N, C-alpha and C positions, 0 to 999 in steps of 0.2 A: 804748791807754787812748784818744785822741781822739776814733778813730771809734766807739769802745764808745760815750762818750758822745753823739756826736751822734746814736745811733740811740737812744739811750734818752729822748734829749733828743724826738726827735721823735716817738717813741712816746708819752709823756708828752701830748704835743702833742696828738695824733691821739687819745688817753680825754680829753683835758681837750673837745675840739669835740662828740665824741658825747656827752660826756656833759650838754651844754646841750640836747639835743634829746631822751635817752633819758627822759626824765622828763617829756617832755609828746609821746610817742607816741599816747599816747591823743587827743590833740586833731587829730592825723594825722589820725588812723585816723578820726575824726566827720567832718573837712573830706570824707576820701576818700568815704566812705559817704554823703553829701551830692551832691559831684559823680556819683559813680558813679547815684545816682539820680535827682536831679531836674534834671540839664544838659538841652536837648532832644534830645543823645545819648544820655542816660540810660535805666535803667529803667522808672523812672517820672518822663516829664518833666512838670516843674511848673514854672511859669515864674516865679509868687510865689516857691516855697519854694528857687527857683534863687539869688536873690537873696542867700542867706546865702554864696554862693562863694567870690562877692570878697571881701569883708568878714573874712571867715576864713583868707584867705591873704594880704592884705594886712596887716589889722592886729592882729589874734587872736595868729596860730602867731608872728610875727617879735618880738612884744612878749614871748609866753612863754619864746622863747628867750633873747630879752634879762633878762628880771627871773631867769631861771634862771642866765646868766653871771654875772650881779651880784651875784644868792646865794650860788654859790661861794665866791665871790671874799670877800666881804664879809657874809653872811648876810642878815639881813630888810632892812637898809638899804642895801645894796649891791645887791640887789635891785632896791629903787623906785628909785633913781637909775640903775639899768640900764636899765631899763624906758623913764624920761622921758629918758634920752640915747638911746634905740631908737627913739624918735619922731620926733626930729631924720631920720635915714636914711628912715624908712618916708614919712614926707611930702615927703622930698626926693627920691620916686622913684618910678619910673612900674611898677615890677616889685616882686616880691616881694623884700622885704631881708632873705632868711633870714642871708645872709655877712656886711650890716652889722650885723643883730642880734649875731653872734658875736664881733662884735668889738667893738662899742661897748659892749655888753651887760656884759661883763668890766671894759672901759676905766672904766665910772663904779661900779662896784664898788671896784675900784682906788683911782681919787680920795678916794670918799667913806671908804674904810678909810684912808689916810695922813692924809686931814682928821682922821678921829677919832683915828688916835696922835699926833698933833701936840698939839689941844687936851685931850689926855688927864692929869686931872689940876689941868686948871689954871680947868674951869667952876665958878664960885660956886654951891653949895648952893640950888637953888628953879630955877635956871636952865636945866639939863639938857634938861629937853622943848623949852624955846624954841628953844635952839642947834641941837639937833637936826633940830627940823621947818624952821626955816627954813635949816641948811645940806643938807639933803635936796635941799631947794626949788632953792636958788640954784645950786649947784652942778647939779645935773638940768639946772637950764634953760640954763645954758652948755654943758655938755654937747650938748644937743638942738640949739644954735643952728649948733655950731660942725660938730657933725654935717650939719645939713641944709646948710649953705653950702661945707664940705668934703668928711667922708667918704662922703657919698650920692655926689656925684659921680665920685670917685675909684671907689669898689667899682662902680657904673654901668659906669664904663669896661672894669672889671677881669671883671663878669659879660659885659661884652658880647664881649670878647676871647675869656673859655670856649666863648661860645653859638657863637661862628663858629669856633672849634675843633671844637668837637662837628659842626657843619653841615655842614665840610669832610670830616670825616671820614665823614660820611652820604655826601657826595656823591662821592666818591673809594671809598666801599664798605670802609673800611676799619676800620669801628665793633669788630669781632671780634678787632682787635689790641689793644684793651684790655683782655683778657684776657692778654694776657702778664705786664700790671702788676698787676691787679686778686687774680687767683689767689693769686699769691704774697705781697701783702700782707695778705690773710688773713690769713695762716700768724705775719705779724706784728704780728696781732690790727690791723691800721688798717683792716677792713672798716666797721667803725660810722662811722669816721673819714670815710671818702671817699665811703660811701651818706649820710651826712648833713652830712657837709662840704662836699660838692661837688657831688653827682650829685642831692639833692635841689634845692637852689635854682634848677638850671637845670632839673631834670623838672618842676618849680612851675610855671615860665613856661611851657613847653612844654604841659605839660595845661591854662593857663588859654587859648592860643590854640588850642590842637589838640582837646583834650580828653584827651589819651592821651599819655605818655610811655616810649618806649622805653628811655631810659634808666633808670629806675627796675628793670628788669630786668636789667642788665650785673650789677650785687652780690648782688641777692635770687634769684639762680635756684638754688634747692636742686640740682639737676641734678650738677654737676661733684662736690662731695662726695657727694653719695650714691653716684654711681659709684665711685667712690673705696671706697666703705664695702661696696659688695655685691660688687667683688670679694676682699676679704677676706673676707667671706661663705664665698666659695665658694675659694677659692685661697691662703689666708692659714693661720697653724699658729699651734698653741698656743693662749695667751690670745686672741691678737689676732681668731683666727678665731671663737673662741667669743663673743668682746663684740660684734665686728663687726655683729650682726644687729640686738641693741638699740642700737645705737649707730645706726644708721642708721635705724629707726624715728623716734629722739629728733630725727636732724638732719631728717628727708625732714616729719614730720609736726609736730614740737614747734617746731621753725625756728631748735634752738641749732645753728650753723654750727660752733662752735668745738670740737663735740665728734670732729668729724675729723682736727684738727688734727695730735693726736700721732700716729695714724695713715700721716698724709704722713712725718713727722718720723722716725719708723723705719724710711722708706726714702724718701731725700728726691725721687727722683728719680720717685716717684709724681706730683710736684707737675706734670711733664711730662703725666699723663694729666687731672690738673683742670686743664690750662688747652689742651689740647685740647677739654677736653668745654667749658668756657667758650666758646671761640672758633666751638664748632659749633653751640651753642646761639643766640649773638647773631647767626650768621650766618644761623640760621634765622628768627629772631624779625625780622632788616631783612628778609629775602626773604618774610616772610606778614604782614608788617606786624604787627607784636603791640606790645602798649604798657600800661602799668598806669595806671590815674588815680588811684594814691597811693601812696603809699611804704609800701612791706611793712617791719615788723620788728616781729618779729621775721621771719626768711627761711620760714617756715612754707608747705607747698604751700596749706592752708588761705587763709593771709591772702593770698599770692599769686591764686585763682581769686576772693578776692573782691574783690580791687583789681580785675579781670579788667574790662574794657568791653564792654558788651553786642557778641557775633560777634566777640570778638578772644581765644573759648577755644581755638579751633582752633590758632591760631597762638601763643599762649604753652605749651600743653599739649605744641606741637609740641617746640616749643624745651626745654622743661622734660625730656622724654624722650630727644629727642637729646644734649642732652650729658650726662645719667648713663650712654645706652648710648654712646658714645663714650669718656668718662672709664673708666666699666668695663671697654671692651675695652682700652684701653692699658692701665689701671692691671693689670691680670690677665697682659697681656704682662710687664709687669712683674714681677710678684709670682713667675710660674711662672719667672721665667730671673734668677740669683742667688741672692745667700743673703739669706734675710729676717732682720733684726732684732726679737725680737719682746718686747723690754723697752720694756713701756708706760711704766711707769714713768719710765724714765728720759727716753721720749719727752717725757712730759709734763715735766719737770723742764727738757727743751730747750726746749719751748714757751714755760715762764712765764719762762724766763732773755730770751726774745725777746720778751716783753711789755713785759719792765723791770720783771718783778714777782717775786713770791716765790710756791710753789702750795705747800699742804701735804705735798708730796714733797719740797721744795727747803726747806722751810725747817728743816730740820735736819744741812743744808750743815756742813763745819764749814772752817775754814781754818786749819793749825797753820804757823807761824815760826817760828823758831827751832829751838833744841835742847830736848829734856827736861830739864832739872839734875837733878842728884843731890842725896841731902838736901834733900830740899824737905821745906819749913814753911808755907809759906805760900801760899795761892792768893788771888787778888784777882777780886771780879768788879766791873765797871764801868759806868758809864752817865755820859751825859752830869750827872747832877744828883746823882747816887749813893744817890738816896731811893725809888726805884720799882723800874725792870726787874733792875738788877743786885741789889737788895734779895733779891726774890724767886729770883734764879738762885743767890744765895747760899744760899737757906736749902735750898734742894732737894739741892744737892751736900753742901749740911753734913750732911744726912741721911743722904744715900749714904754719907757718910764715917765718919760715927757708927758706922754698920752695919759696917764693917770693923775691921780691927786700927790702920787709919793713925789716926797723930797729927798731924792738922795742920789748921792755924788756917784756915778760909775765910771771909772778910769781903769788902765790898763798900765800894768810896767810887766817887765823882766823876772821872771820867778826868782831871781836874786837880789833882789829891789823890793819882794812885796814889804810893806811895810808893819811893824808888829803891831801896829791898830788895826790892821784888815779886821772887817767881821766875817765877810763871806769872801771866798776867792773861787773862781772860777780857770779851771787850765784845762787841755786834752789828757786823756787819761795818762799816757808814759812819763807826766811833767805833776800829777799831783802825790807822789811820792815825794817829790823834792818840794812842792808847796807845804804838804804839810808839816815836812821838817823845817823848814824856814817859821812858818806861825801854826803848831801845832793846834793851837784852841779858837781856829777859825772854822767857821762851816765850809767847807769844802766840796766842789761839787763839780766831776769830771764831763765835758759835753764831748760826745763825737766830729758834731755836725756846727760848726759856730754860726755857719750861713743861716740856718734855717729847722735850729733845735726848738721843738716844742716846749723844751725846759725852762725858757724864758718866761715863756704865761703863766708854768706851772709857777714859775719861782715868785713874779708879780702876784700870782692870784696868796701864795703865801704868806707873801709880808702884806697884804691887804689886809689880811686876818690877824696880823701879831700886831702889837705894841711899841708902834714905831714915833720915833720923836724927830721933826719935822726938824731940820737943821738949815748953816746958810750956805754949807759944802759945796751945792749944786748950783746955785747963784752965779760961786767963782767958776765953776767947771763950765756954765755956760757962758761966762766972761771970758772967760779964757777962750773959747773956741771961735766968739766974734771978733777979738780980734788977731784969730789968724788972717794974711792976707789970703784974701778970695783969687788964688794966683793957679790958672789953668796952665802957662807953661810947664810942669810936670808932666803935663801926658800930654805929649805933642806926636804929631802926624806921621816921622819919622821913626819912632818908636812901636809903632804898631806893625804886627807880621802875620799877614792873613795865610789860611790854607798851607800851615806847617806841618808835617811827620818829622816821628823822633819814635826811634825803637824801646827807647827805655827811656824813665825819667832822668837820669845823669846826664841824658844827652840834651835834654830839653832843657834841663837847667842851669848844663853850661850855655847852650846858646842865651839864656836869657842876661847868664852873667856876662856874657862876653858885650851883648846888647849895652848893658851899665859901662863896662870899661870903654868901651868905645865912645860911649858918648860924654864917656869926664864926668861920672858920677862918683866912681870907687874906684880904688886903687885893681890890679891885676888879683895882689891875692884873693880879694873879696870872693872869687869865684870859687875857689876850695873852699870856703868859709859859707859858701850856701849849700855846696855836696853835705858837707862834717853837719849842717842843720838840717839837713832831710834825713840823716843816718840816728841824730835825737828822737825827732819825732816826726813823722809827715807834715809836711804845709799841706795837703789836700784840708780844703774847707770845706767839702760837702759843695752839693748843687752843679759838680762839673769842673770844681774852679781849683786850683790849687794858686797858692803864695809864697812861692820861693824864695829866699831872703837869706842876710848871712848870721850868725853864731851874735849874742851880746860883744862876745870879746872882737868879732870882727867889727865893731862898730867904729874903729878910730880908722878906719879903712875908706869909710863912706865920706868923701869929699863934698858931695852933696846932695840933695833929695832927689828921685830920678823915679820912673816907672818903665817898665816894657809891658806891653798887653803882645798876648802871642795865640793866637787862634790855631787848634789842633782839630778838624772836623771832623776825623775819625778817631781821635783820642788816643793818649799815653797814659799805660800804667802807671797808678802810685799806689804801691802796694796791695794791688788787688780793685781800685778805683780807678776809674776811666775817667781823665780829667781831659777838656775839650778847651777852658780857656786859664791860659796862665798867665800870672801877675807877676813879672820878676819885680821886687822893692828893696830902695836903699831909701832908709830915711836917716835923716840928720837934723835935731833937735827939733824933733816933732811939726816942722813943716810939710812932711807929708802926709799928715793925721787926717786933713778936710778932704783929700780927695782920696784917699785911701775909705775915710767914713761912705764917700758917696760910691766907690766900688760895690762895699759891702750889702748897701741898701740896696741898691742897683741889683745883686749876684742873689740877693735873698728871693727873688720872684724867679722863677724858673721860664717863664713868658719871656722875659730878658736875656736869661742866659739862651735860650733860644734863639733870640735876633740878633746877639753878639756873633754866635756862631755858626749863621748861614748869610750875615751879612759879607755884599763883596766887595765893600769901600771903608777902608781905615777913617774916613771922617761920619761914615754913619756910625761906626762902633764907639766913635768917638761921642757924638750926641746921642746915643743910648748913654753911654756914664753918667753925660754931664747933664741929662733932662731929668734923671730920676731922683 
């Protein structure tokens, strides 16, 4: 368990590092292109335009990283304080402070977040703007000074050690050995963290001093993965062989390296092919003096060539081809010997588990603990607050129960309020330990996808074959549902927002929470409770849907039930899951349950999801929900 927690923590840390850089890749590309074109060794040397190069790498890129890191932690205010603090490490150093920005930016966001939490509810009306502006300025200034005096020298020293280590590897001709670490790290989804968190800062310094960096070739080389997919195209079997050519095109031209990870996981020995290909490619780069003038992301061959300096095409192309060839030969031998596992879905599940995330394939997993009881009369869905995900899951299972001859009460509640007589308890995986502690003798089921889990049908089939006493409790539940006022005022057109974009799930949740605050449904501190609830366990429900809402303790901050619907066509990441529809929820006294049940039933069908994601009218979106 401890090793698993460490692995997940490392993966989350790696993802956090890359999330600071990825939104700013456009700026890296702009800097790389200006460098490639206008420096003295560029395609079109221009001393005047080349003046842009140093300020961009010294100030622009670290500031963007620092701002993004702070924003991830605490939205706009976190970004501003993170950027202010980042200036301290920038001015205090003579090298590009990418690493410093990755440390100080999030720290600035964290400090202002804690300050805001401390003063929440204590600021007199009319003084909010004054306090907000001065607090950001004062705290940002203090952090900038501390970063200048302390963090900058420390990060300078650390970066110096890394550069010395790289120089030693180059001098000893050992740089190819880095593939032993880099290629397996890709399969663990740490490729972006390695590329942007470690390689890019050192590479940027090398570019500034020598015009190119061989380090930027290490992770971005598409050759090793391309060789693996080519081997599957010729010597694979079944669906793996049929899908490999298309995957190879996406990987090599599109730059999506992750697409070949499941193929390696089907035959773990193939990692040897990727490592040998990577080592051969790096050896070729070293031998022919290859290098890039800019960070390449995604690792497409097109971006690879665009970042290649004049006179470097032969070396870089040769390295890619050698890596692909060696990887192809080694992978072909492995595929032709031994038994192949052709279960791509299983490989995808394994890949997502190694990433520390759930995938559309793994969402439907279930863990069952205990023995299925006889004489079942009650099934409990439980979540942290008992107002969102559990209510939706209960609605879907209740509908399925009604379509059978079973007479079982299906209801929902908060984990802390699970009744002692609960026989079957269904929760999200993260909440199962709490549910087990509450009712240790119940039959516990952990479900990853409340909206479309096949485990509902599986459970019903199990119940049909068990000795069930049909009680009268479900009739009570039905009558309660029928007595709920069919009130559609909870879902109004003014609270539906189309075509929205968010960089992080916290930004999306705050948007939803502020809509509920402005609508008079909740008090202001309910928004932070929504963030807290998300930190307990994700409100991702499956089928591209999330339902952010407050914690159980925040129920006292709900003034009346209300909803907001937010359409995000391009999606926003919820812990590795793409969410395109967000339903912000405030529930009071159960008056929201009927419409929540309708939303659950509507969203259980992906055809309805697609309609809601692509509709251009709030009225049409409302009609889709109300007519299902």
